N, C-alpha and C positions, 0 to 999 in steps of 0.2 A: 677383594671385596668388589662386587659389582655395583657400579653407580646407577642412579636413577635414569630411567629412559627419557630421552630427549624428544619432546613432541614437536612436530612440524607445525607451522603456522595453519596449514590446512586442516591438520587433525584437530587442532584446538578449536578452530572454527566449526568443524563438524560436531565435536562434542558440545560446544556451546549452543549450537542450533537444537541438538537434541534435548538439552537441559531446558532451553526456553520452550520447547514444545510441551513440557510437563508443568510449566509455570508461566511466569511473565517477567517483564523487565524490572518490576519493582522488587520481586523476590529474588531475582537473579544476582549473584555476586561472583567476583573473581575467586573468592575462597571457596565457594561451593563447586565452581568449575574445577579448580585445582584439586579438590577432594575427590571429584568424579574421575579425574585423570590419575589419581594417585601420586600427585606431586605437591609442591608448595606454590603460593601465590607469586613469589619472587621470580620463579622460572617462567611464569606467564607474562609477567611485566617486562621480560626481555623482548617479547613479540608486540605487546600493546602497552602503551604508556598509561592507559586508564580504562576503567570499565566502559565509559562512553565510546572510546576509540574501538574498543573490542566489539561493542554492540553495533556500531556503525559498519564495521566490517562484516558482521554476521547478517545484518539487514541487506547489505549489498548483494548477498547471494541471491535474494529474490530477483533482482534485476539481471544478474548473470544468467539465471535459469530462464528468465522471460526472453532473453536475446539469443539463447542457444538455438541455432538452426534458423534464426530470422533472416529473411531476405525481402527487401522492400518491394512492394508491388502496388500497382495503381497510381492514382493521382495523389496529391498532398494530403487530402482529407482522409482517403483510404489508408494511407500509410500511417498517419497519426492514430486513426481509430484502430487499426490492426495492432499498433505498438501498445496502445492503452489496454486493449483487451488482453494481450499477452502478458502484461504486467498484472492485470486483474486476475487472470487464470492462475499464474505462478503464485500470487498472493493467496488465492483461495485454497491452494493445496497446502499452505503453511501459514494459517491465519495469525498464529502467535508471532511469527517472524514479521509477518505484514504490519502487525500492531507496532512492532519495533521500529520497522521501517518508516511508519507514519510519524513516529516521534523523533527518530535519530536520523537526519539527513545523511546519506552516505556520500562519499566522494571517491569510491573505488572504481574498478573496471566496469562493473555493471552500470553504474551511474553514468559514467562517460559514454558508454555505448548508447544508452537511452538518450542522453543529451545530443549526442552527435546526430542520431537519426532524426529526432524531432526538429532540430535546428535545420537539417538538410531539407526536411520536408516542408518546413515554413518557408525556406528560401525558393523552393519549387512553386510555392503559391503565388509568387509575384509581388509579395509584400517588400517594401523598401527595407534594406538591411537595418536601417536605424530603428525600425519598428519591431523587428523580430525578437530581440531579447525580451521586451515587455510581453509580447504575446506568448512567448515560450513560458514566462514565469507564470502567467495566468493559467495556462493549460496544465502546467506541472502542479500547482497548487490545487486546481480542481480535481485532477486524476488522484493525487495523493489523499486529498480529503475524502473523496468517494470510496477509495479503497481502504483507507483506515477505518471509515465507518463500517464498511462491510466486514472488515477483520474483526472488529469489536463484536458484531452480531455472531459471526461464524465461530468465534472462540467459546460462545456460550454452550453449556451442556444442554441436552434436549429438555431437561427439567427446567433449567433456567429460562430457556427460550419460550417454552409453553407458559410458564408463569408470567412472563413478559407479555405474551399475547393475550392472556386472560385479563391482566391489568388493563391492557389497551382496550379490550372489548368493553370492559365495565366503565372505564373513563370516557369512551366515546359513545357507546350506545346508551349509557345511563346519564348522559349530560342533561342538565336541567334546561329545557328549551327557552325558559324566560331569562336565565342568566347567560346562556351560551346558544343563541338562536341559530347562528350560522352552523355551529358544530352539530346541533341536533338536526338541522336540515340536511347536512351532508354526511351524516353519521355512517350510514350503510355503504357509502361509496369511498370513504376515506381508507386508504390502505396503511397498514403499519410499515415502519421503516424496513422490516425485514422481508416485505413481500415484493416480488417482481424486481429484484435488485438488478439483474443484468439488463432488463428492458429499460429500467430508469437510468442506469449507467449510461447506456448507448444513446438514449434520447437527450440526456443533459449534455453530453459530449457533442452530439451532432448539432445541437442548437448553438453551442458556443463556436463550433467550426463555422457554421452558416453565418454567424454574426461576423467572424473574421472575414469570410469570403465577401460579404456585403460591403466591408470597409475597404477592400482592395480597390485602389484607384486604377482605372483603365490606363494601360500604357500607351 
């Protein structure tokens, strides 16, 4: 009698990523993944102790993809900017996984590669070592929040996106000028969250890096 196929950790992660691309973390379950692989949940728990551990490993694939072929170039600000944009691009290609990454912090190989490069770039800035961990944390939170927000928008269907845009137009352009005078005044210039996301991402990150640069004490 032929036994059930034994799936490798990488094959399980690949199948989980495909399953997540058709749903989300809320609807995802180890049982559904096992069914997709034609096995039982217990065989998957030999590789991952929990659903959360599995999701963290899947999310780390975003960072592994972002670091593939990466070579640091330029000054510290250029390195951090390039790193953040690579993570953003990798996340944009798999928004469902990016949403998982935004919720479940990973500690895998991809995470370590990103952390190492960002910490090295911050050391190259001239910041005292004692200040680097706090600055790293702020940049990581900023980038993760921006990417998670984009992932939420990118995961919408065209119909859902257009419906949101229409609701935005009605809410803003139709604002009562007596009750919302500032909103009515700026209504035609205020952009929805989904507009010009790359430009906003770069500008927000650049402003934060400029703030760090201004705080660096002359040696």
